[in-house]
C-alpha positions as CSV (number, residue, x, y, z in Angstrom):
1,M,-2.8,-44.9,-20.0
2,N,-3.6,-45.1,-16.4
3,N,-0.9,-46.1,-14.2
4,K,-3.0,-48.5,-11.9
5,K,-4.3,-51.3,-14.0
6,E,-7.8,-53.0,-13.1
7,I,-7.7,-56.6,-12.8
8,L,-10.9,-58.6,-13.6
9,I,-11.1,-62.1,-13.0
10,Y,-13.9,-64.3,-14.3
11,S,-15.3,-67.8,-14.8
12,I,-15.8,-68.8,-18.3
13,E,-19.6,-68.0,-18.0
14,E,-18.9,-64.6,-16.4
15,F,-16.5,-63.9,-19.2
16,L,-18.7,-64.8,-22.0
17,K,-21.5,-62.7,-20.4
18,N,-19.6,-59.6,-19.6
19,I,-16.9,-59.3,-22.1
20,Y,-17.0,-61.7,-25.1
21,F,-20.7,-61.1,-26.1
22,D,-20.9,-57.5,-24.9
23,N,-17.6,-55.9,-24.7
24,L,-19.5,-52.7,-24.2
25,K,-18.9,-53.2,-20.5
26,I,-15.5,-52.4,-20.6
27,K,-15.0,-49.0,-22.0
28,K,-11.2,-48.8,-21.7
29,P,-8.4,-50.6,-23.5
30,Y,-7.8,-54.1,-22.1
31,I,-5.8,-57.2,-22.7
32,I,-7.0,-61.0,-22.1
33,I,-5.4,-63.8,-20.4
34,S,-7.6,-66.8,-21.4
35,I,-6.9,-70.1,-19.4
36,R,-8.3,-73.2,-21.0
37,D,-8.3,-76.9,-19.5
38,D,-7.0,-78.6,-22.6
39,D,-6.4,-78.2,-26.5
40,R,-10.2,-78.7,-27.5
41,E,-11.7,-75.8,-29.6
42,I,-14.1,-73.7,-28.0
43,P,-16.9,-72.2,-30.0
44,F,-15.4,-68.6,-30.1
45,N,-12.3,-66.9,-31.0
46,F,-10.6,-63.7,-29.8
47,K,-9.9,-61.0,-32.0
48,K,-8.1,-57.5,-31.5
49,T,-10.3,-54.6,-31.6
50,S,-9.9,-50.9,-30.8
51,L,-10.6,-51.9,-27.0
52,C,-9.1,-55.5,-27.0
53,K,-5.5,-54.8,-27.6
54,D,-4.3,-58.4,-27.4
55,F,-4.9,-61.7,-25.7
56,I,-3.1,-64.9,-24.9
57,V,-4.6,-68.4,-24.6
58,S,-2.8,-70.5,-22.0
59,K,-3.9,-74.2,-22.0
60,F,-3.4,-76.1,-18.5
61,I,-5.3,-78.4,-16.4
62,D,-6.3,-77.2,-12.8
63,L,-3.8,-79.7,-11.2
64,S,-0.4,-78.7,-9.8
65,P,2.6,-80.1,-11.7
66,K,3.4,-82.4,-8.8
67,R,-0.4,-83.8,-8.9
68,V,-0.1,-84.2,-12.7
69,F,3.2,-86.4,-12.5
70,K,1.8,-88.3,-9.5
71,L,-1.1,-89.3,-11.7
72,S,1.0,-89.7,-14.8
73,S,-0.4,-93.0,-15.9
74,Q,-3.9,-91.5,-15.8
75,L,-2.8,-88.2,-17.2
76,K,-0.3,-89.3,-19.9
77,S,-1.7,-87.4,-22.8
78,F,-1.9,-84.2,-20.8
79,I,1.8,-84.6,-20.1
80,E,2.8,-85.4,-23.7
81,K,0.8,-82.3,-24.7
82,E,2.2,-80.2,-21.9
83,L,-1.3,-79.4,-20.8
84,Y,-0.1,-78.6,-17.3
85,F,1.3,-75.5,-15.6
86,N,5.0,-75.3,-16.1
87,E,8.0,-72.6,-16.3
88,K,7.4,-72.3,-19.9
89,K,3.7,-71.5,-19.4
90,A,4.7,-69.1,-16.7
91,F,7.2,-67.4,-18.8
92,E,4.6,-66.9,-21.6
93,I,2.2,-65.2,-19.3
94,F,4.8,-63.1,-17.8
95,N,6.2,-62.1,-21.1
96,F,2.7,-61.2,-22.4
97,L,2.3,-58.8,-19.4
98,K,5.7,-57.4,-19.7
99,E,5.3,-56.7,-23.3
100,H,2.0,-54.8,-22.7
101,K,3.4,-53.0,-19.5
102,E,6.3,-51.7,-21.6
103,K,3.7,-50.5,-24.4
104,D,1.5,-49.1,-21.8
105,D,-1.3,-49.9,-24.3
106,F,-4.2,-50.9,-21.8
107,D,-6.1,-50.0,-18.5
108,T,-7.7,-53.5,-17.8
109,V,-6.5,-56.9,-17.5
110,V,-9.3,-59.6,-18.0
111,I,-8.2,-63.0,-16.7
112,H,-10.6,-66.0,-17.2
113,C,-10.6,-69.7,-16.5
114,M,-13.2,-72.3,-16.1
115,A,-14.5,-71.5,-12.5
116,G,-12.6,-68.3,-11.7
117,T,-11.4,-69.7,-8.6
118,S,-8.0,-71.3,-9.0
119,R,-5.8,-70.6,-12.0
120,S,-7.1,-67.2,-12.8
121,Q,-7.0,-66.0,-9.1
122,A,-3.3,-67.0,-9.0
123,I,-2.6,-65.3,-12.2
124,G,-4.6,-62.3,-11.1
125,L,-2.6,-62.0,-7.9
126,F,0.7,-62.2,-9.9
127,T,-0.6,-59.6,-12.1
128,E,-1.7,-57.3,-9.3
129,I,1.8,-57.5,-7.8
130,Y,3.5,-57.1,-11.2
131,L,1.6,-54.2,-12.6
132,N,0.4,-52.4,-9.7
133,N,2.6,-53.4,-6.7
134,D,-0.6,-54.3,-5.0
135,Y,-0.5,-57.0,-2.4
136,L,-3.9,-56.4,-0.9
137,N,-5.7,-59.4,-2.4
138,L,-3.0,-62.0,-1.2
139,K,-5.2,-63.6,1.5
140,N,-8.2,-63.7,-1.0
141,R,-6.6,-65.0,-4.1
142,I,-4.1,-67.6,-2.7
143,H,-5.1,-71.1,-1.7
144,S,-3.8,-74.6,-1.4
145,G,-5.3,-75.6,-4.9
146,N,-3.5,-72.7,-6.7
147,I,-0.4,-71.8,-4.8
148,D,2.0,-73.6,-7.3
149,Y,0.8,-71.4,-10.2
150,F,1.6,-68.3,-8.2
151,L,4.9,-69.7,-7.1
152,E,6.0,-70.3,-10.6
153,L,4.9,-67.1,-11.8
154,Q,6.5,-65.1,-8.9
155,K,10.0,-66.3,-10.0
156,F,9.8,-63.6,-12.7
157,L,9.4,-60.8,-10.0
158,P,12.4,-59.2,-8.4
159,I,13.4,-60.9,-5.1
160,D,12.1,-57.8,-3.1
161,K,8.7,-58.0,-4.6
162,Q,8.3,-61.7,-4.1
163,V,6.0,-63.0,-1.4
164,P,8.1,-65.1,1.2
165,K,7.2,-68.8,1.2
166,N,6.7,-68.7,4.9
167,K,4.2,-65.8,4.7
168,L,2.2,-68.0,2.2
169,L,2.4,-71.0,4.2
170,N,1.1,-69.0,7.2
171,I,-1.9,-67.9,4.9
172,L,-2.5,-71.5,4.0
173,N,-2.2,-72.6,7.6
174,Q,-4.7,-69.9,8.6
175,Q,-7.3,-71.0,5.8
176,E,-7.0,-74.4,7.2
177,K,-7.7,-73.6,10.7
178,E,-10.7,-71.6,9.4
179,I,-11.8,-74.6,7.5
180,N,-11.5,-76.8,10.4
181,L,-13.2,-74.4,12.9
182,S,-16.2,-74.2,10.3
183,K,-16.5,-78.0,10.2
184,D,-16.7,-78.1,14.0
185,I,-19.4,-75.5,14.1
186,F,-21.5,-77.1,11.3
């Protein structure tokens, strides 16, 4: 297989259009990381094919664990069902990627969540670093809404591959400044 893996990140709508209903758009072997908000069934199921080598479904809402537990009275059922991102879910995603990295049975990783802007971006960044040693999308993928997902995942990287927390905080601070600047302009 190709050494550098392609990482595709989609919203559920983009995923359904581009992959599920017409997987001819990907001509090379791929694996899927499907992130869902909760444990409700959705009207389609994945299956392995000659191109789709494997998939993992991870169910967690788009709130950091800190926020989930802060809102514990409102989110009691999510906590009971472990529908929040935690070390166990991070390990499952890491282990899935590790297994397929060792097999080298794919060229593309397809990652989707509901909107394609938070959870899948953080997992995509981790995947780019883990599989390709690629940090180019760091500033584009990380933001205050998904940093906790990335921090939990990066614990599985060797120390020398981890992004230092101060670098991540600098990125978040710069993004905050840009948001405040744009508020002043408009």
